[in-house]
N, CA and C atoms as a LAMMPS dump frame, in Angstrom:
ITEM: TIMESTEP
0
ITEM: NUMBER OF ATOMS
318
ITEM: BOX BOUNDS ff ff ff
-5.0000000000000000e+02 5.0000000000000000e+02
-5.0000000000000000e+02 5.0000000000000000e+02
-5.0000000000000000e+02 5.0000000000000000e+02
ITEM: ATOMS id mol type element x y z
1 1 1 N 0.863 -1.174 -0.056
2 1 2 C 0.027 -0.015 -0.005
3 1 3 C 0.871 1.21 -0.001
4 2 1 N 0.719 2.028 -1.027
5 2 2 C 1.505 3.231 -1.106
6 2 3 C 0.523 4.471 -0.992
7 3 1 N 0.763 5.416 -1.706
8 3 2 C -0.126 6.637 -1.598
9 3 3 C -0.032 7.451 -2.919
10 4 1 N -1.082 8.197 -3.174
11 4 2 C -1.072 8.976 -4.408
12 4 3 C -0.01 10.067 -4.143
13 5 1 N 0.779 10.363 -5.147
14 5 2 C 1.805 11.345 -5.072
15 5 3 C 3.143 10.788 -4.55
16 6 1 N 3.283 9.508 -4.433
17 6 2 C 4.513 8.888 -3.91
18 6 3 C 5.637 9.201 -4.905
19 7 1 N 6.789 9.544 -4.362
20 7 2 C 7.908 9.869 -5.141
21 7 3 C 9.133 9.903 -4.315
22 8 1 N 10.23 9.229 -4.753
23 8 2 C 11.524 9.295 -3.949
24 8 3 C 12.035 10.748 -3.845
25 9 1 N 11.626 11.619 -4.768
26 9 2 C 12.191 12.979 -4.799
27 9 3 C 11.201 13.99 -4.262
28 10 1 N 10.126 13.536 -3.602
29 10 2 C 9.088 14.45 -3.068
30 10 3 C 9.638 15.218 -1.879
31 11 1 N 9.324 16.519 -1.859
32 11 2 C 9.72 17.279 -0.676
33 11 3 C 8.929 16.965 0.606
34 12 1 N 7.851 16.241 0.421
35 12 2 C 7.058 15.838 1.563
36 12 3 C 7.443 14.472 2.129
37 13 1 N 7.686 14.379 3.404
38 13 2 C 8.247 13.191 4.036
39 13 3 C 7.424 11.978 3.677
40 14 1 N 6.11 12.029 3.882
41 14 2 C 5.211 10.847 3.701
42 14 3 C 5.303 10.356 2.29
43 15 1 N 5.214 11.281 1.309
44 15 2 C 5.261 10.855 -0.037
45 15 3 C 6.612 10.386 -0.448
46 16 1 N 7.671 10.983 0.113
47 16 2 C 9.043 10.536 -0.205
48 16 3 C 9.274 9.072 0.342
49 17 1 N 8.827 8.807 1.59
50 17 2 C 9.011 7.473 2.164
51 17 3 C 8.226 6.48 1.389
52 18 1 N 6.997 6.782 0.928
53 18 2 C 6.252 5.887 0.1
54 18 3 C 6.965 5.59 -1.265
55 19 1 N 7.525 6.673 -1.813
56 19 2 C 8.235 6.551 -3.089
57 19 3 C 9.492 5.64 -2.916
58 20 1 N 10.185 5.804 -1.779
59 20 2 C 11.346 4.932 -1.44
60 20 3 C 10.922 3.482 -1.332
61 21 1 N 9.802 3.271 -0.641
62 21 2 C 9.281 1.943 -0.459
63 21 3 C 9.003 1.301 -1.758
64 22 1 N 8.38 2.032 -2.72
65 22 2 C 8.036 1.498 -4.021
66 22 3 C 9.313 1.091 -4.796
67 23 1 N 10.32 1.962 -4.691
68 23 2 C 11.595 1.668 -5.423
69 23 3 C 12.231 0.403 -4.915
70 24 1 N 12.188 0.192 -3.576
71 24 2 C 12.745 -1.026 -3.011
72 24 3 C 11.897 -2.247 -3.483
73 25 1 N 10.568 -2.187 -3.411
74 25 2 C 9.707 -3.23 -3.861
75 25 3 C 10.023 -3.641 -5.313
76 26 1 N 10.25 -2.661 -6.133
77 26 2 C 10.471 -2.877 -7.581
78 26 3 C 11.767 -3.684 -7.84
79 27 1 N 12.693 -3.649 -6.879
80 27 2 C 13.916 -4.378 -7.001
81 27 3 C 13.822 -5.8 -6.578
82 28 1 N 12.753 -6.144 -5.871
83 28 2 C 12.65 -7.514 -5.392
84 28 3 C 12.135 -8.402 -6.567
85 29 1 N 12.781 -9.53 -6.849
86 29 2 C 12.385 -10.312 -8.032
87 29 3 C 11.154 -11.166 -7.886
88 30 1 N 10.024 -10.535 -7.506
89 30 2 C 8.704 -11.253 -7.476
90 30 3 C 8.259 -11.414 -8.993
91 31 1 N 7.411 -12.441 -9.183
92 31 2 C 6.832 -12.576 -10.571
93 31 3 C 5.978 -11.312 -10.872
94 32 1 N 5.188 -10.902 -9.855
95 32 2 C 4.29 -9.797 -10.099
96 32 3 C 4.192 -9.011 -8.787
97 33 1 N 4.132 -7.693 -8.872
98 33 2 C 3.896 -6.813 -7.689
99 33 3 C 2.837 -5.852 -8.114
100 34 1 N 1.861 -5.683 -7.261
101 34 2 C 0.854 -4.672 -7.482
102 34 3 C 0.991 -3.632 -6.383
103 35 1 N 1.223 -2.467 -6.705
104 35 2 C 1.302 -1.355 -5.738
105 35 3 C 0.021 -0.492 -5.846
106 36 1 N -0.661 -0.326 -4.751
107 36 2 C -1.855 0.405 -4.746
108 36 3 C -1.466 1.886 -4.268
109 37 1 N -1.946 2.823 -5.017
110 37 2 C -1.784 4.267 -4.722
111 37 3 C -3.181 4.881 -4.559
112 38 1 N -3.804 4.711 -3.409
113 38 2 C -5.086 5.317 -3.232
114 38 3 C -5 6.787 -2.886
115 39 1 N -6.116 7.499 -3.138
116 39 2 C -6.253 8.86 -2.659
117 39 3 C -6.472 8.725 -1.104
118 40 1 N -7.269 9.613 -0.558
119 40 2 C -7.58 9.544 0.833
120 40 3 C -8.448 8.308 1.113
121 41 1 N -8.041 7.477 2.113
122 41 2 C -8.771 6.303 2.423
123 41 3 C -9.924 6.629 3.376
124 42 1 N -11.108 6.145 3.028
125 42 2 C -12.289 6.268 3.823
126 42 3 C -12.612 4.968 4.464
127 43 1 N -13.278 4.942 5.531
128 43 2 C -13.672 3.688 6.209
129 43 3 C -13.315 3.687 7.644
130 44 1 N -13.608 2.622 8.341
131 44 2 C -13.32 2.513 9.831
132 44 3 C -11.901 2.361 10.026
133 45 1 N -11.377 3.071 11.041
134 45 2 C -9.969 3.011 11.404
135 45 3 C -9.886 2.854 12.938
136 46 1 N -8.823 2.311 13.411
137 46 2 C -8.639 2.208 14.836
138 46 3 C -8.103 3.522 15.351
139 47 1 N -8.473 3.945 16.478
140 47 2 C -7.93 5.202 17.071
141 47 3 C -8.661 6.398 16.541
142 48 1 N -8.37 7.497 17.239
143 48 2 C -8.975 8.795 16.813
144 48 3 C -8.04 9.535 15.865
145 49 1 N -8.611 9.936 14.723
146 49 2 C -7.91 10.743 13.765
147 49 3 C -8.773 11.794 13.285
148 50 1 N -8.903 12.877 14.121
149 50 2 C -9.813 13.957 13.761
150 50 3 C -9.563 14.738 12.484
151 51 1 N -8.255 14.93 12.177
152 51 2 C -7.978 15.544 10.852
153 51 3 C -8.345 14.734 9.663
154 52 1 N -8.117 13.456 9.712
155 52 2 C -8.525 12.576 8.699
156 52 3 C -10.024 12.515 8.548
157 53 1 N -10.737 12.555 9.706
158 53 2 C -12.207 12.624 9.685
159 53 3 C -12.724 13.85 8.929
160 54 1 N -12.045 14.977 9.238
161 54 2 C -12.51 16.234 8.613
162 54 3 C -12.141 16.179 7.116
163 55 1 N -10.974 15.719 6.757
164 55 2 C -10.571 15.612 5.366
165 55 3 C -11.508 14.662 4.623
166 56 1 N -11.879 13.533 5.237
167 56 2 C -12.808 12.588 4.636
168 56 3 C -14.173 13.171 4.384
169 57 1 N -14.669 13.951 5.261
170 57 2 C -15.951 14.638 5.1
171 57 3 C -15.903 15.655 3.955
172 58 1 N -14.798 16.39 3.912
173 58 2 C -14.64 17.36 2.813
174 58 3 C -14.504 16.654 1.433
175 59 1 N -13.736 15.532 1.443
176 59 2 C -13.584 14.843 0.165
177 59 3 C -14.82 14.183 -0.353
178 60 1 N -15.738 13.741 0.551
179 60 2 C -16.96 13.216 0.109
180 60 3 C -17.785 14.256 -0.678
181 61 1 N -17.637 15.541 -0.282
182 61 2 C -18.29 16.566 -1.008
183 61 3 C -17.545 16.931 -2.321
184 62 1 N -16.265 16.858 -2.284
185 62 2 C -15.439 17.219 -3.497
186 62 3 C -15.294 16.067 -4.508
187 63 1 N -15.546 14.828 -4.095
188 63 2 C -15.359 13.711 -5.017
189 63 3 C -16.034 13.91 -6.374
190 64 1 N -17.32 14.395 -6.401
191 64 2 C -17.975 14.537 -7.712
192 64 3 C -17.226 15.518 -8.637
193 65 1 N -16.47 16.38 -8.113
194 65 2 C -15.718 17.337 -8.904
195 65 3 C -14.392 16.774 -9.426
196 66 1 N -13.964 15.652 -8.873
197 66 2 C -12.643 15.032 -9.206
198 66 3 C -12.829 14.234 -10.477
199 67 1 N -12.666 14.891 -11.614
200 67 2 C -12.842 14.188 -12.918
201 67 3 C -11.568 14.295 -13.73
202 68 1 N -11.453 13.511 -14.676
203 68 2 C -10.313 13.45 -15.561
204 68 3 C -9.037 13.102 -14.785
205 69 1 N -8.009 13.924 -14.949
206 69 2 C -6.736 13.668 -14.308
207 69 3 C -6.811 13.737 -12.766
208 70 1 N -7.829 14.419 -12.241
209 70 2 C -7.96 14.573 -10.799
210 70 3 C -8.596 13.337 -10.168
211 71 1 N -9.175 12.458 -10.923
212 71 2 C -9.946 11.283 -10.429
213 71 3 C -9.035 10.468 -9.449
214 72 1 N -7.805 10.284 -9.741
215 72 2 C -6.946 9.504 -8.939
216 72 3 C -6.737 10.116 -7.513
217 73 1 N -7.084 11.316 -7.332
218 73 2 C -6.95 11.958 -6
219 73 3 C -8.238 11.903 -5.219
220 74 1 N -9.299 11.23 -5.746
221 74 2 C -10.598 11.102 -5.044
222 74 3 C -10.37 10.27 -3.792
223 75 1 N -11.28 10.526 -2.876
224 75 2 C -11.288 9.657 -1.619
225 75 3 C -11.891 8.333 -2.058
226 76 1 N -11.394 7.257 -1.467
227 76 2 C -11.794 5.887 -1.819
228 76 3 C -11.999 5.071 -0.578
229 77 1 N -13.016 4.211 -0.583
230 77 2 C -13.293 3.323 0.591
231 77 3 C -12.168 2.262 0.609
232 78 1 N -11.659 1.982 1.843
233 78 2 C -10.641 0.992 2.008
234 78 3 C -11.078 -0.384 1.532
235 79 1 N -12.399 -0.717 1.684
236 79 2 C -12.878 -1.977 1.158
237 79 3 C -12.797 -2.077 -0.276
238 80 1 N -12.968 -0.966 -1.023
239 80 2 C -12.817 -0.99 -2.519
240 80 3 C -11.337 -1.236 -2.925
241 81 1 N -10.369 -0.671 -2.137
242 81 2 C -8.979 -0.829 -2.375
243 81 3 C -8.725 -2.356 -2.212
244 82 1 N -9.133 -2.938 -1.071
245 82 2 C -8.833 -4.338 -0.873
246 82 3 C -9.457 -5.249 -1.972
247 83 1 N -10.585 -4.938 -2.418
248 83 2 C -11.27 -5.652 -3.467
249 83 3 C -10.459 -5.506 -4.797
250 84 1 N -9.988 -4.34 -5.096
251 84 2 C -9.266 -4.168 -6.278
252 84 3 C -7.903 -4.881 -6.257
253 85 1 N -7.278 -4.95 -5.109
254 85 2 C -5.978 -5.653 -4.916
255 85 3 C -6.258 -7.157 -5.122
256 86 1 N -7.299 -7.626 -4.565
257 86 2 C -7.672 -9.057 -4.77
258 86 3 C -7.893 -9.358 -6.238
259 87 1 N -8.616 -8.498 -6.893
260 87 2 C -8.848 -8.684 -8.387
261 87 3 C -7.576 -8.688 -9.182
262 88 1 N -6.635 -7.806 -8.766
263 88 2 C -5.356 -7.755 -9.481
264 88 3 C -4.592 -9.041 -9.192
265 89 1 N -4.644 -9.554 -8.034
266 89 2 C -3.955 -10.787 -7.66
267 89 3 C -4.534 -11.941 -8.509
268 90 1 N -5.825 -11.913 -8.743
269 90 2 C -6.517 -12.955 -9.506
270 90 3 C -6.387 -12.761 -11.02
271 91 1 N -5.694 -11.686 -11.418
272 91 2 C -5.527 -11.402 -12.84
273 91 3 C -6.688 -10.683 -13.544
274 92 1 N -7.553 -10.097 -12.692
275 92 2 C -8.704 -9.322 -13.298
276 92 3 C -8.329 -7.91 -13.24
277 93 1 N -9.032 -7.093 -14.137
278 93 2 C -8.876 -5.698 -14.121
279 93 3 C -9.915 -5.03 -13.183
280 94 1 N -9.534 -3.929 -12.639
281 94 2 C -10.368 -3.213 -11.716
282 94 3 C -10.312 -1.724 -12.045
283 95 1 N -11.367 -1.042 -11.955
284 95 2 C -11.416 0.421 -12.152
285 95 3 C -12.179 1.051 -10.99
286 96 1 N -11.469 1.695 -10.092
287 96 2 C -12.069 2.287 -8.969
288 96 3 C -11.586 3.728 -8.908
289 97 1 N -12.565 4.664 -8.784
290 97 2 C -12.117 6.113 -8.716
291 97 3 C -11.295 6.274 -7.409
292 98 1 N -10.258 7.12 -7.498
293 98 2 C -9.435 7.38 -6.355
294 98 3 C -8.403 6.341 -6.12
295 99 1 N -8.189 5.454 -7.082
296 99 2 C -7.152 4.381 -6.886
297 99 3 C -6.339 4.208 -8.115
298 100 1 N -5.081 4.179 -8.017
299 100 2 C -4.164 3.833 -9.08
300 100 3 C -3.449 2.578 -8.709
301 101 1 N -3.567 1.529 -9.565
302 101 2 C -2.857 0.291 -9.353
303 101 3 C -1.625 0.249 -10.306
304 102 1 N -0.507 -0.054 -9.783
305 102 2 C 0.679 -0.145 -10.634
306 102 3 C 1.095 -1.663 -10.537
307 103 1 N 1.021 -2.297 -11.724
308 103 2 C 1.338 -3.719 -11.764
309 103 3 C 2.702 -3.857 -12.486
310 104 1 N 3.56 -4.547 -11.805
311 104 2 C 4.96 -4.812 -12.288
312 104 3 C 5.137 -6.283 -12.504
313 105 1 N 5.369 -6.67 -13.731
314 105 2 C 5.603 -8.128 -14.06
315 105 3 C 7.082 -8.257 -14.344
316 106 1 N 7.729 -9.191 -13.578
317 106 2 C 9.171 -9.454 -13.854
318 106 3 C 9.273 -10.737 -14.619
């Protein structure tokens, strides 16, 4: 699980760490790797995360405006991400707003 905007050269710590993680994963000689880059994850979480709750509420309102190239930044339900990863594992295609799947075949 990575994040939208992941990049080894990102000035933002979280995005940079996710980008570094992706780079390391790509070097492991698995037959196939699927990296999920969701937008903001919605759904039940353990613990209190008030800022994420506020962002989630705002994104629910903004999601309809996230079209075209902005679609990948939409908020997405964590269950949809899990379902898409399972479909990728089974070799099926999945199209979920707010989720970019990167499949690497070695």
